[in-house]
Phi, psi and omega in degrees: 000129183287142178289142180284128181292144179284126178263101182262142179294148180288154178089178182287147178295156185298323182296330181291324178297316178297319180296320179296319177299319179296318179295322179296319178295319178296321179298315178299322180297315182289325176297320178296318179298316181296318181295327180282345182282347179245125182266118176275125180305321180295317179293325178297320178298319178297318181295318179294326176294321177294321177298318179299317180293320182292331180273351182069038183295142179299133185274157179198153178286115183299337183294339180267359179227086189281129175241117186226165174057049177231164181244155178285126180279159166284138186298333180287347182278348187236131176277090185297331180297312180295320179297314181298320179296316180296321179294318179298320178296319177297313181299316180298319181294318179299317180291322179297321181273000179057048180243030182299330180279344183264338182230125177238147182224138179231134173254127176229180179293343181272340181152220183232134178237133181233134176246131179235126175289134192295334177302339177284339185247328189224151168284158182300128177078003182242162182241359179281134181294135175276142180305327183295336182270344185295321178300327178292316178297322180300316181288330176294315182286344171298330179297331185277353185278141169090006177208156183287123181204169169239152185235118177252134178239126182238131176258141180224151176230178171273191184262007179286131181291151177275123180241013177202172176091190187263003183249140182278338184204166175297330177300311179299317181296316183295322179290319180299321178293316178299319180297319181289329173294320178297316179302317178297316181299319180295315182290326183275309189278342183064018172286140183301142180304332181293346180275347185261151168214151182222152180210148174244123182260354183059224180265009193271355175227068181290144174278336180222156177299137179278062184243007178202161178298323180296314180291324177297323177297325179287334180280340176278100192205162169243134176242132181241123181247113176258105191244150176301148185308126179273167177293152180303146177297122183293344182272354181262000000 
C-alpha cells in the first residue's frame, strides 16, 4: 500500500515570518547603538540648545561673549546632570533676588559663560569683593565642580578715566577685580589654581558703545568662562 503524500501549505511557515521580524528589530537596535556611540558636534549643539531652552536659561548674544581655543568634549566625560542642577540653582537664585539684568548666562558647545555687572560685586573704583556678591559667585563656581574644565575670568570697565583711588588706569582696576574673583573661586570651589587664568581688558573690549550712562553700566562687568578641558599647551 502506497504511503500518503504530506500536503504542506504553500509559502514560508508562520514561525519564519515571526523570526524575520525579530531579526529586523535586532538589526535596528544595534544600528541605533552604533549611531549613539559617536557624538556629532552639530547634534550636540542642538541638544545643548534644547537643554538651555528647557531650563529657561537667560539669553544673551553669543557674539559679545567670545569662547575660543577649546575642543569638543565627549559627552561621557561630563556629568550633565550635575551641571544642569547647578545651573538651575543659579538661575533660581538670580530670579529670587531679582537680578536678571545683572547676571547673564550662556551655554555653548565650549562650556558655560557668565556675565556679572560689577556693581553687584564691587564698589565704584574698588576691587575688593562686596559681601552681597559672594553668594552669586559661590553658585557660579558650583557649576565648575565635578568635571574637567578650565576657568577664565575677565575684567572689563567703561571708558571713563580713573581720577581717584589706588589704581592708575582702568586696565589695572579690571585686572585686580578679575584676580580677586579668581581668589574667591580657588578658596570656595577647591579647584586647583592651575585651572584658573585671569585677564583685565580695561575699557578696550566694550560689549556696548560707551555713548550713554546705561551702556557704560553694562560695560562695567566680570565675565567667567567655565570651559571644557583644553588640550595641553604645546609649549610646556
